[in-house]
C-alpha positions in Angstrom: -48.1 -68.4 -93.1 -51.8 -68.1 -93.1 -52.2 -69.4 -96.7 -50.0 -72.4 -96.2 -51.4 -75.9 -96.6 -51.3 -78.5 -93.9 -50.9 -81.9 -95.6 -52.0 -85.0 -93.8 -49.1 -87.1 -92.4 -48.5 -90.5 -94.1 -48.4 -93.6 -92.0 -44.8 -94.8 -91.5 -45.5 -98.1 -93.4 -46.5 -96.2 -96.5 -43.4 -94.0 -96.2 -41.2 -97.1 -96.1 -43.0 -98.6 -99.1 -42.5 -95.4 -101.1 -38.9 -95.3 -100.1 -38.4 -98.9 -101.1 -40.1 -98.5 -104.5 -38.2 -95.3 -105.1 -34.9 -97.0 -104.5 -35.9 -99.9 -106.8 -36.8 -97.5 -109.6 -33.6 -95.5 -109.0 -31.5 -98.6 -109.2 -33.3 -99.9 -112.3 -33.1 -96.5 -113.9 -29.4 -96.2 -113.1 -28.5 -99.6 -114.6 -30.5 -98.8 -117.7 -28.2 -95.8 -118.3 -24.9 -97.1 -116.9 -21.9 -97.1 -119.3 -20.7 -100.6 -120.3 -17.6 -101.9 -122.0 -19.4 -103.3 -124.9 -21.6 -100.4 -125.8 -19.6 -97.3 -124.7 -16.1 -97.9 -123.4 -14.4 -100.4 -125.8 -14.5 -98.0 -128.8 -12.8 -95.3 -126.8 -9.9 -97.6 -125.9 -9.7 -98.7 -129.6 -9.6 -95.1 -130.8 -7.3 -93.6 -128.2 -5.3 -96.4 -126.4 -4.7 -99.7 -128.2 -2.3 -98.4 -130.9 0.2 -98.7 -128.0 -1.6 -101.0 -125.6 -1.9 -104.2 -127.6 -0.1 -107.5 -127.4 3.4 -106.9 -128.8 2.9 -103.1 -128.7 5.2 -100.6 -127.1 3.1 -100.2 -123.9 3.7 -102.5 -121.0 0.3 -104.2 -121.1 -2.6 -104.6 -123.6 -6.0 -103.0 -123.3 -7.8 -104.6 -126.2 -10.4 -106.7 -124.3 -12.6 -106.4 -121.3 -10.6 -109.1 -119.6 -7.3 -107.2 -120.1 -8.7 -103.8 -119.2 -10.8 -104.4 -116.1 -7.9 -105.5 -113.9 -6.1 -102.2 -114.8 -9.0 -100.0 -113.6 -7.0 -98.4 -110.8 -4.1 -97.5 -113.0 -6.5 -96.2 -115.7 -8.4 -94.0 -113.2 -5.1 -92.5 -112.0 -3.8 -91.9 -115.5 -6.9 -90.0 -116.8 -7.5 -88.0 -113.7 -6.6 -84.3 -113.6 -3.1 -83.6 -112.5 -1.9 -87.1 -113.3 1.9 -87.3 -113.3 1.8 -89.4 -116.5 -1.4 -88.3 -118.2 -2.9 -90.8 -120.6 -3.4 -91.0 -123.5 -0.4 -88.8 -124.2 -1.2 -85.8 -126.2 1.2 -82.9 -125.5 -0.1 -80.3 -128.1 -2.5 -77.6 -127.2 -5.6 -78.4 -129.2 -6.9 -74.8 -128.9 -3.8 -73.7 -130.8 -4.0 -76.1 -133.8 -5.7 -79.3 -134.9 -4.0 -82.5 -135.9 -4.9 -85.9 -137.3 -5.6 -88.8 -134.9 -5.8 -86.7 -131.8 -5.4 -89.0 -128.8 -6.6 -86.5 -126.2 -9.8 -87.7 -124.4 -12.7 -85.4 -125.0 -14.8 -84.2 -122.1 -17.6 -86.7 -123.1 -15.1 -89.6 -123.3 -13.7 -88.8 -119.9 -17.3 -88.7 -118.4 -18.0 -92.1 -120.0 -14.8 -93.6 -118.6 -15.2 -92.2 -115.1 -18.9 -93.4 -115.1 -17.7 -96.9 -116.0 -14.8 -96.9 -113.6 -16.8 -95.6 -110.7 -19.7 -98.0 -111.1 -18.5 -101.5 -111.2 -16.9 -101.8 -114.6 -20.0 -103.4 -116.3 -19.1 -105.5 -119.3 -22.5 -105.3 -120.9 -23.4 -107.8 -123.7 -20.1 -109.2 -124.9 -21.7 -110.0 -128.3 -22.3 -106.3 -128.9 -18.6 -105.4 -128.3 -17.1 -103.8 -131.5 -14.3 -105.8 -133.0 -10.9 -104.6 -131.8 -8.3 -103.3 -134.3 -5.9 -105.8 -135.7 -2.2 -105.1 -135.2 0.6 -106.8 -137.1 3.4 -108.2 -134.8 6.6 -106.3 -135.2 5.5 -104.2 -138.2 2.3 -102.1 -138.4 2.2 -101.8 -142.2 3.5 -105.3 -142.9 5.8 -106.2 -145.7 6.9 -103.4 -148.0 8.7 -103.1 -151.3 12.1 -102.6 -149.8 13.5 -103.4 -146.4 16.9 -101.9 -145.3 18.4 -103.2 -142.2 21.3 -102.0 -140.2 23.8 -104.6 -138.9 23.6 -106.1 -135.4 25.0 -103.5 -133.0 25.7 -103.8 -129.3 25.3 -100.5 -127.4 28.4 -99.0 -125.9 26.5 -96.4 -123.8 28.0 -95.7 -120.4 26.5 -94.3 -117.2 27.8 -90.9 -118.2 27.5 -90.9 -122.0 24.8 -92.1 -124.4 25.8 -93.9 -127.5 25.2 -92.2 -130.9 26.1 -94.2 -133.9 25.3 -94.0 -137.6 24.9 -96.7 -140.3 24.9 -96.0 -144.1 23.3 -99.0 -145.9 23.0 -99.1 -149.7 19.5 -99.5 -151.1 20.7 -101.3 -154.3 17.9 -99.7 -156.2 18.2 -100.0 -160.0 15.7 -97.2 -160.8 14.2 -94.2 -159.1 11.2 -95.1 -156.9 8.8 -92.8 -155.0 8.1 -93.6 -151.3 4.5 -93.4 -150.2 5.1 -94.8 -146.7 8.0 -95.6 -144.4 8.1 -97.6 -141.2 11.0 -97.8 -138.7 11.0 -101.1 -136.8 13.4 -101.2 -133.9 15.3 -104.4 -133.3 15.2 -103.8 -129.6 12.5 -101.5 -128.4 14.0 -101.4 -124.9 17.1 -99.5 -125.9 16.3 -97.5 -129.1 15.8 -94.0 -127.6 15.3 -92.6 -131.1 16.3 -93.0 -134.7 16.5 -90.4 -137.4 16.2 -91.9 -140.9 17.8 -90.0 -143.8 18.1 -90.6 -147.6 21.7 -90.3 -148.7 20.9 -89.5 -152.3 24.5 -89.5 -153.6 25.7 -92.5 -151.6 28.5 -90.5 -149.9 27.9 -91.3 -146.3 29.7 -94.0 -144.3 29.0 -95.9 -141.1 30.3 -94.3 -137.9 30.2 -96.1 -134.6 32.6 -93.9 -132.6 29.7 -93.1 -130.2 29.4 -89.4 -131.2 27.7 -89.6 -134.6 24.2 -88.1 -134.7 23.8 -86.5 -138.2 25.0 -87.0 -141.8 28.0 -85.2 -143.2 26.6 -84.2 -146.6 24.0 -81.5 -147.4 22.5 -83.8 -150.0 21.5 -86.3 -147.3 18.0 -85.4 -146.4 15.8 -86.4 -143.4 13.0 -88.8 -144.3 11.4 -89.8 -141.1 12.0 -90.4 -137.4 11.3 -93.0 -134.7 10.7 -92.6 -131.0 9.1 -95.4 -128.9 5.4 -95.6 -129.7 5.6 -93.6 -132.9 3.8 -94.9 -135.9 4.6 -95.2 -139.6 4.8 -92.1 -141.8 2.0 -92.6 -144.5 1.6 -89.9 -147.1 -1.7 -89.2 -148.9 -1.4 -91.4 -152.0 -4.5 -91.1 -154.0 -6.1 -88.4 -156.1 -6.6 -85.5 -155.5 -3.5 -85.4 -153.3 -0.5 -87.7 -153.9 2.6 -87.0 -151.9 5.9 -88.8 -151.7 9.7 -88.8 -151.7 11.9 -89.9 -154.5 14.8 -92.3 -153.9 17.1 -93.4 -156.7 20.0 -95.7 -157.7 23.2 -95.4 -155.7 21.3 -94.1 -152.7 21.7 -95.2 -149.1 19.5 -95.2 -146.1 21.3 -93.5 -143.2 20.4 -94.5 -139.7 21.3 -92.0 -136.9 20.7 -94.1 -133.8 20.6 -93.0 -130.1 21.1 -95.6 -127.4 20.7 -94.1 -123.8 22.8 -94.9 -120.8 21.8 -98.1 -119.2 21.7 -99.9 -122.6 25.4 -101.0 -122.6 25.8 -104.6 -123.8 22.4 -104.9 -125.3 21.8 -105.8 -129.0 19.8 -103.9 -131.6 19.2 -104.3 -135.4 16.7 -101.7 -136.5 15.2 -101.8 -140.0 13.4 -99.4 -142.3 10.5 -100.7 -144.4 9.7 -98.6 -147.5 6.5 -98.8 -149.5 6.6 -97.4 -153.1 4.2 -96.1 -155.6 4.0 -98.3 -158.7 6.7 -97.5 -161.3 5.6 -94.7 -163.6 3.0 -93.3 -161.2 2.3 -89.7 -162.0 1.0 -86.6 -160.3 3.1 -87.1 -157.2 4.3 -84.0 -155.3 7.6 -84.2 -153.5 7.8 -83.8 -149.7 10.8 -82.4 -147.8 11.7 -82.7 -144.1 14.0 -80.2 -142.5 14.8 -78.6 -139.1 13.2 -75.3 -140.2 13.8 -73.9 -136.7 17.2 -74.6 -135.2 19.5 -72.9 -132.8 22.9 -74.6 -132.3 24.8 -71.9 -130.2 22.7 -71.1 -127.1 23.7 -71.2 -123.5 21.4 -72.0 -120.6 22.8 -70.6 -117.3 22.5 -72.6 -114.2 19.6 -71.7 -111.8 17.7 -69.7 -114.4 14.6 -70.1 -116.6 15.6 -69.0 -120.1 13.5 -68.2 -123.1 15.0 -68.8 -126.6 13.7 -67.6 -129.9 14.7 -68.5 -133.4 13.4 -67.9 -136.9 13.8 -69.0 -140.5 15.0 -67.3 -142.5 17.2 -65.0 -140.4 16.4 -62.0 -142.6 13.2 -61.4 -144.6 10.8 -64.1 -145.4 10.6 -67.4 -147.2 11.0 -66.9 -151.0 8.1 -69.1 -152.1 4.9 -70.3 -150.6 4.9 -73.7 -149.0 2.4 -76.1 -147.5 3.3 -77.6 -144.1 2.2 -81.2 -143.7 3.5 -82.0 -140.2 5.6 -80.5 -137.4 7.9 -82.0 -134.7 9.4 -79.8 -131.9 12.5 -81.3 -130.1 14.1 -80.4 -126.8 15.7 -82.4 -124.0 15.2 -82.6 -120.2 15.3 -78.9 -119.4 12.5 -78.1 -121.9 9.5 -76.4 -120.3 7.4 -75.3 -123.3 7.8 -74.8 -127.0 5.7 -73.3 -129.9 6.2 -72.5 -133.5 4.2 -70.4 -135.9 4.5 -68.3 -139.1 4.6 -64.6 -138.9 3.6 -62.2 -141.7 5.8 -59.4 -142.9 3.8 -56.9 -140.8 4.9 -58.9 -137.7 1.2 -59.1 -136.6 -0.6 -61.8 -138.6 0.2 -65.2 -137.2 -0.3 -68.7 -138.5 -0.3 -71.1 -135.6 1.4 -74.4 -136.0 2.1 -76.0 -132.6 2.1 -75.1 -128.9 3.3 -77.6 -126.3 2.7 -75.8 -123.0 4.1 -78.7 -120.8 7.0 -80.3 -122.5 7.8 -83.9 -121.7 11.0 -85.3 -123.3 9.5 -88.8 -123.3 6.4 -87.8 -125.4 7.4 -86.3 -128.7 7.1 -86.9 -132.4 5.7 -85.6 -135.7 2.2 -84.2 -135.6 0.3 -84.1 -138.9 -2.0 -81.2 -139.4 -5.7 -81.9 -140.1 -5.3 -79.7 -143.2 -2.2 -78.6 -145.1 -1.0 -75.3 -143.6 -0.2 -72.7 -146.2 2.8 -70.4 -145.4 2.8 -67.6 -147.9 5.9 -66.2 -149.5 7.4 -63.4 -147.4 6.4 -65.0 -144.1 9.0 -66.2 -141.6 8.7 -69.3 -139.4 9.4 -68.5 -135.7 10.0 -70.7 -132.7 9.9 -69.9 -128.9 11.2 -72.3 -126.3 11.4 -72.0 -122.5 14.0 -74.0 -120.5 14.0 -74.5 -116.7 17.6 -75.1 -115.5 16.8 -74.8 -111.8 16.3 -77.2 -109.0 12.5 -76.8 -109.4 12.7 -78.9 -112.6 12.4 -82.5 -111.4 13.9 -83.7 -114.8 17.1 -81.6 -114.5 19.9 -84.1 -115.0 22.3 -82.1 -113.0 22.3 -81.6 -109.2 23.2 -78.9 -108.6 22.3 -77.3 -111.9 25.1 -76.6 -114.4 25.4 -74.4 -117.4 24.1 -76.3 -120.4 24.7 -75.8 -124.2 23.5 -77.3 -127.4 24.6 -80.9 -127.7 23.7 -84.5 -128.6 23.6 -86.1 -125.2 20.4 -86.2 -123.3 22.1 -84.1 -120.6 22.8 -81.4 -123.2 20.0 -79.4 -124.8 18.4 -78.8 -128.2 16.0 -76.2 -129.8 14.8 -77.7 -133.1 11.4 -77.8 -134.9 11.2 -80.1 -137.8 8.7 -79.8 -140.6 7.4 -82.0 -143.4 6.5 -79.6 -146.2 6.0 -79.2 -150.0 5.7 -76.4 -152.5 2.3 -74.7 -152.3 -0.4 -75.2 -154.9 -3.7 -73.3 -155.0 -6.3 -75.1 -152.8 -3.8 -77.0 -150.7 -5.3 -75.6 -147.5 -8.7 -77.1 -148.4 -7.6 -80.7 -148.3 -9.0 -82.6 -145.4 -6.1 -84.9 -144.6 -8.2 -87.1 -142.3 -9.9 -88.3 -145.5 -6.7 -88.7 -147.5 -4.2 -90.3 -145.0 -4.6 -93.9 -144.0 -6.2 -94.3 -140.6 -3.2 -96.5 -139.6 -1.0 -93.4 -139.4 -1.1 -91.8 -135.9 0.2 -88.3 -135.3 2.2 -88.1 -132.1 3.4 -90.9 -129.9 2.7 -93.0 -126.9 5.5 -93.7 -124.4 5.3 -94.7 -120.8 7.6 -93.8 -118.0 10.5 -96.1 -117.1 8.7 -97.1 -113.9 6.3 -99.1 -115.9 3.2 -97.0 -115.2 0.4 -96.8 -117.7 
């Protein structure tokens, strides 16, 4: 173009000097902004990973120090990459559907930081500036409680075809009614306890049953208290004004252990215990919490070679008679599960209160998820659940080849459609409580479990 400028050509030596200094400034500038373990990365691991990945924890290796974490860089990179078979940290719920306490999912900013660190030499930074790692008790997270109830030593009788389901009813020997503010289930053998459901037998009527097919109590007065799956954390209720929650347990009561030992555990020993933490005697203003399978279908059939959608609701007709506040939610399916959600529906069948949506179900990653705020369910609403099951050869977790018809049952090769809730009677203003400010930071919603191949 006629108006273009013709610039004088620089000598080659000047070009090379400019290139050299440009690279120097680029490298210096890069290192000035590179992410380091001490300043940027350690706190992410402390917040999202080390509750499982610590010495003595449920995960196969610790990630609490730079020296522990750097050698695992390749495994970490694979586990946090999009499309990872075993995505870490595990967080199945859809965070766009509902919010929960202690969300383990990595934020976009956290992933950017980790990938920057992993891709650029894993700089440690100034070790003196590393924040102190969390301190974890060995064996028990909460430490000694007010009452420890332990089941007797038991050797699993699981076979290659059948899991072992046994129940133990152990007296509490309490002399007065106490109110539970925290409960921790400590497995005696983390390798073989697939899950444990812990109930309070208020009337002391249950008995021990080790016939291999016991999975639930016989009396309606025996109420669910808590549950354990590998990696789950203690249940800790808000225990200070303005919100004090708990569960009463009285004289003559028993703790009822419903234990599940999977195939492959035959001949291995377990002795699980439950540690209870009480409010002081005479404490007042404590609101009672209940735990129930609010959504449950016990009579379904999943035809072979089909994808089936099931729905259930509570109550079957009409709505709930009184308003309640939901504290936490725990969906439960087995290996054919594909997705599951639960929500409350208004009498007009339009207005919806969302509770949980797990779009990609994984049997090995499940547990109770505590809402960030109590969720009011008004009187007249009904609670609904929707679950999708893949009983085809396209499901890599299908235990049957070729696929078989599957019904409700206790074995892992059977199926379930249950959504548990912790809840209490509603009081005005419940929905305004920020549970992150009221529940001990030691309580983690959800669980961390690795696959049996030993991956991260």
